N, C-alpha and C positions, 0 to 999 in steps of 0.2 A: 613974421616970424610966427608970431599966434596962428594964422591960419594954415601955416607949412606944417606945424607941428600936430593941429588937428585932422590934417590929410594923413599924415604917417601913422597917426593913432587912428584913423579909420580902417587906411589899408592893412595894417597889422591884424586889426579885428577880423576883419575881411578873411585875409589869407587863412589865421587861424580857426575860422567858423569853417574854411573849404575842406580843410585839411584834416583827416586823421591826429589827434592829440596822442601821443605816446608818453606814457610815463616812463618807460622800462628805463632803469639807468644800465648805460654800458658800462662793461668793465676792462673793455681792451682785451679781449681774448681772441686768437686767431677764430674764423670761420662765424664769427657771431653778428647777428642780425637781428635787429626789435624787431619782433613779430608782437600784433594785437588780432585775434581771430577768435571765432566760435568755435566749438567743437565737443563734444560726447566725451562725458568722463566714463574708462574702461578700467578693468580690472586684467594688467598686461596676461595674463596665464591664463584667464578665460578667453580672452580675443587672439591667443596665439596658439592656445594645446586645447582650448574646451573644457579645461577645469574651473567649473564657476560656482562656488560657494555664495552663499546669500550676503547679499550686503556688500560686495566687493570684498570678500572677506573680514570686515569688521576691522580694518587698519592695521591688517597684519598683511599684506600684500600692495606689491608697488602697482600704483594706477598711472595711467598713463591718459592721453589724447587722440582721437579717431578724429582727425578734421574733416569736411565735406567729400573732400579729393580721396577719402580712405588711406591716406596716410596717416600710422600709427606715430606718435611723440612718446619716448619717454619724460616724463613729468618728472624735474628735478627741482631743489630751491636755488635759488639764485644772490642768498648771499652768503658770507663766509660761515654760517651756521654748520656747515656740511650736514646739512638734514634735507631727509625727503622730501616732499610735496604730498604724500599721503593724507594727514590729517586737514590739510586745507582744501585736497580735494574729495574726500569721503564722503561729506554731507551732498554730494553732486552725483554718487554713483550713479551710472545710467543716464546723466542729465545732461544736457547742452550747458555749457557754461560757454561766459568770453572769457579771455583770458589776457593777460599784458605780461610780455616777458623778453626774453632772447632766445632765438634758436642758433645753437652755435652746432656746427658742418665741420665734422672731422671725417676722415678717409676710415675710422674704425666705426662710426657712430654718429648719431644725430638725436641730440637730446633737448628739450625745452626747458628753459631757466625760469620758472613760474615765480613773478613778482608780486603780481594781484591778479584778482579774480572778482568775477559778480555775472549774475544770471542775466542772459539778453533780456535787453531794455530796461535794464536798471539802470538808474543814474548811479549810484553811490558804487565805486570800488573799495573790496576790502583787501588790504595786504595781506599776504600769504608770510603769516606768521606763526598759525599754530605749534607748529614742533615747538619752539620757541616756549611760547605760552605753557603748553601741556609740560615741558621738562621745568621750568621753572616751578609749577603747581608740587609737581610728583618729587620736586630734590628741596620744595621749600626754602627757596630761596628767589630774590629779584634780577641775578644776574643770568643770566645763559650762554654768555660770550664765552667761548672756548669749551663749551660743555664738554666736550669729547675728551678732556682733560682731565675732566672731573666726575664723569659716570661711568661708576662701578662696571656695568657691562661692557662698555665700549674697552675699558682697562682689562677686563677678563680675554676680551675675543684678543687684542693685543697683545696681552703676555701668552697666548695661547697661539696664536698663528702670527705676529710679530707685527711692525708696524704696513708693512705692503703686504700683508696677505697670505706671506711664507714665511717661517720660520728660521729656514737658510739663508734668509736673504736681509741683509742688515745695511738700509742706508748708511753713504758716506756721511759723516758729522757736518754740521753746518759749516759753511766758510766763514772765517772771522773778517 
């Protein structure tokens, strides 16, 4: 039995060393695909329209990823914070990064749900949590869960434009 266990452990170790290790957490979303790749971090408006302020807009612009084949992906966050990936990607503006997350393909759009990133060749991954850390610091709290329910600016926007972006459309009440 000991020999069999040793052989099984050796096979598992060989297989795990031979295949890429993906840590992206699947969410069970239609069209989701775990994807780890290298890409260049870009300012989306710069890439699409040639409107290119210094330093990718200093954190006030949506950032994306350009893959080696030229595919441009909108980078968003993959957790329930419903927050963008700009603060995670901003330090790498114009540079290459290796990312780990989910590509979500839908007929309307394709997005990349960023979960981790690192400089190419680096061994340690950085979790994409910059938005939550920044929000907690700005709001002097230790809890960023459901930040969107407690954020003054988000509440002002919802008060003006409604929960779905138009004040004339009211979502139905939750099913009990």
